[in-house]
Structure formats: C-alpha cells, structure tokens
Residue, then its C-alpha position, 0 to 999 in steps of 0.5 A: x638654197x643654191x639655185x641650179x642654173x638653167x641650161x639656155x638650150x633647154x628653155x622651151x620656145x614660146x608657142x603661139x597659144x602661150x604667146x597670145x596669153x603673154x601678149x594679153x597680159x603685157x597689153x594690160x600692164x602697159x595700159x595700166x602704166x600709161x593711164x596714170x601718167x602726168x603731162x610731165x611724164x608724157x613729155x619726158x625723154x626716153x632711152x630711145x633717141x629723140x623720143x618722148x614717152x608720148x612718141x613711144x606710145x604713139x609708135x606702139x599704137x601705130x604698130x598695133x594698127x599695122x598688126x590688125x590690118x595688113x593694108x596698114x602694115x604695108x602702108x607703114x612699110x612703104x611710107x617708111x622706105x624713103x625716110x630711112x635714109x632721110x633720117x640717117x637710119x640704119x635699118x628699114x624699121x627706122x623709117x617705118x617708125x618715123x612714118x608712124x609718128x609723122x602720120x599721127x602728130x594730131x593725136x591728143x595725148x589724153x586719148x592715147x590710153x584709150x587708143x592703145x586699149x582699142x587697137x592693141x585688142x584688135x591686134x591681139x585678135x588678128x594675131x590670135x586668128x592668124x593661120x599657121x601657114x600664114x605665120x610661116x611665110x617669110x618676112x623682111x630681114x630683121x636686124x639693127x644698127x647694133x651689128x646684129x643681123x637676124x636674117x629672114x624670119x617667118x611672120x610668126x617671129x614678129x606676130x607671136x613674140x616679136x611685137x610683144x617684146x617691143x611692147x615690153x621693152x618700151x614699157x620699161x623705157x616708159x617706166x624709166x623715163x617717168x620715174x616709176x617702178x614697172x610691174x614685174x613678176x617671175x611668171x610673166x616678165x621672167x618668161x619674156x626674159x628667158x625667151x629673149x635669153x634663149x634666142x640671144x644664146x643661140x645667136x652668139x654660141x659662146x659659153x657663159x654663166x649668167x645670173x639675172x637678178x630681180x623678179x624677172x631673173x634667174x641663173x642660166x648657162x651654156x657650154x662649159x666655163x666661159x664668162x660669168x656675169x651677174x646683172x639685173x634682168x631688166x638691165x640685161x635686156x637694156x644692154x642687149x637692145x643697145x640701151x646700155x653698154x655691156x662687156x664680156x658675154x654682154x657685148x652680144x646684142x639682140x634686136x628688142 
C-alpha cells in the first residue's frame, strides 16, 4: 500500500501533558539501556567529540538535577560561562556542559544508572508541576555552532520537549557507541521524530518530500515539489544535529 505523505505543517504540536508522558517513557528507556552496559561500553567514545558513554550519562544526570532545582540550573549556567571560551566552545551550552562534567568527576560509573533513575524522576516531577505562566517566561537564546540560531524561546521549549529530545538523541549516541540496538517504536520514537521534523521544517521553509525509514519513520512533505530524499529516521536526526553530513534539504540543521 502506498503511504500518503503527511504535511509537516499539520503535525500537531506536543502539548505539556503529552510531553510529560513522552518524557517518562524516554527516561525509562534510557535507564533500561544503561543498566546493561559493560565497563568497555561505558568507556566507548561517542559521536559527541571528547565524550565517552560515561560522560554522556553524567551530562544527562546533571541536566536532570538542574531541571529539578532552579538554583542548580543557575549554578551550572554561571559556572559554564567562563568555560565556553576556555574550551573553544561555540555556544553558552558548551560551557555549561563542561561545568557539569568537571563538577562530577568523582561519581562512580556503577552508580550512574541509579543516579539517573532518581534524578530523572525528580526532574520529571518538577517539569510536570511547572505552572504555565512560568513555562511561558523567556529563556536564554538557543542555537549551536552549526549555523543555527533558534533565538529566544519560552522555558517550555526546554522543559516540555527540549530536554527530552536531548535524552533521546543521547540514547542513540550511547547505543551506537556501545554497539547495541536502541529500543525504537512508532508510537514513542516516531512521535519524537515527527515533532523534530515539524520544527525543522518551519525553520528552513523550503519545499521537500522526505521518506524516513525504520520504526520511527514516515513520509512527510512541505510546499510544492522541492528536494526528494529517503533516509533512515535515526540518521535523519543525526544529520540535523550535525553528527552526520547531509546534502540538499538535509543541509539544514536543528539543535538536538
């Protein structure tokens, strides 16, 4: 049966309630994935330059701590500011990430799954309870060294799906580094990919037809005619994030 392409502009936005459900599922999938890692897998290099699997997980736990506690969030932002230039970073987030790792060098790798379980649960509670007026407040400008500038966004951009996308993308990084297959489903991962695609499509505004293969995929289009591409859904996300190269319509990036 021929699949009818979905128009990108008709993909409905993930609201707060749905975002929290997606986050709970994603947190559980990451936990299940890292519980079974061997020492060699924890030390494997990832697609994130200079980061081993252990570093990725430490970053995610530190991020969860910041999400659960505004004081910790500010501490990480302020601590990262001088580090951005020091490490040759392109964006304030680079310094924040470095500050996270430097402050947690004494964490034992064996403790990381339990730390993720505890702190991701606390972060989810805080994000779920965050009042709508607070989620509407502006946050620091978002962008990357990929030539992408998202600009000032409300807190909900990060606290609804932004942080969840980060966990999801890093779960893929970990799976690739560890040589294991990530748990992917149309209902969960396909929804995350569709949400990413809808935002990406709005930003670049060019016409295309894009067939994403695999469990998280689908066929999408925008405008009339334009570039036609077929790519694995996970590879699509890797290309958008700058982890892999892309041509044509896939030259456009999105922070993930």
